[in-house]
C-alpha positions, 0 to 999 in steps of 0.5 A, spaced: 291 509 679 284 507 682 280 512 687 274 511 691 269 515 687 263 518 690 256 517 686 257 524 683 263 522 680 260 515 677 254 518 674 259 523 670 264 518 668 258 513 666 255 519 662 261 520 658 262 513 657 255 512 654 255 518 650 263 517 648 263 525 646 266 531 649 261 535 653 262 541 657 260 542 664 253 545 662 252 540 657 253 534 663 249 538 668 243 538 663 244 531 660 244 528 667 237 532 669 234 529 662 236 522 665 233 524 672 240 524 675 240 531 677 246 534 680 248 541 682 252 545 677 257 546 682 257 539 684 259 537 676 265 542 676 267 539 683 266 532 680 270 533 674 276 536 677 276 530 682 276 526 676 281 530 672 286 529 678 285 522 678 286 521 671 280 519 669 277 524 664 281 529 660 279 537 659 280 540 652 279 548 652 276 551 646 278 558 643 272 561 646 275 559 653 270 553 654 272 546 657 270 540 654 271 533 658 271 526 655 274 520 658 281 518 657 279 512 654 277 516 648 283 518 646 281 523 640 285 529 638 283 535 633 284 540 628 280 546 631 278 552 626 279 559 630 274 562 626 268 558 626 270 554 632 269 547 629 273 541 631 275 536 626 277 529 629 284 527 627 284 519 626 290 517 629 295 519 635 302 521 633 305 521 640 303 515 643 311 512 643 313 519 645 309 519 651 312 512 653 319 515 652 317 521 657 314 516 662 321 512 662 326 518 661 322 522 667 319 517 671 313 520 670 306 517 670 302 520 664 294 520 665 293 523 658 295 527 653 292 532 648 294 534 641 290 540 638 292 544 632 289 551 631 288 554 624 282 555 619 278 550 616 277 549 608 270 553 609 273 559 613 279 559 608 274 560 602 271 566 606 277 569 608 279 569 600 273 573 598 
């Protein structure tokens, strides 16, 4: 799906491509200001919402409630510790075939999917055992 993007959306998408890591709306706001491409925080949120609806970015919500945004071209999944909040990337995606099957079976256009497992990291497990 290709849409006509405005300047704010293009700036945010370019930033996400360049940094190739998930960022919060606040981090995007700060990073654009540092690059002398300032946008208002409300504009950042509006642009992210539009990009999500277009299927150009995906959002993942942390246990804290904060959302992180990244390009859908960066298909990354995580193990997230509920105690310290640290996220550990999973190196492969086990659901690509399922996604294709669902698209066919339900005639549904999938833009992206997210996969995240929640639990305790090794360090927090050792703290909880003490």
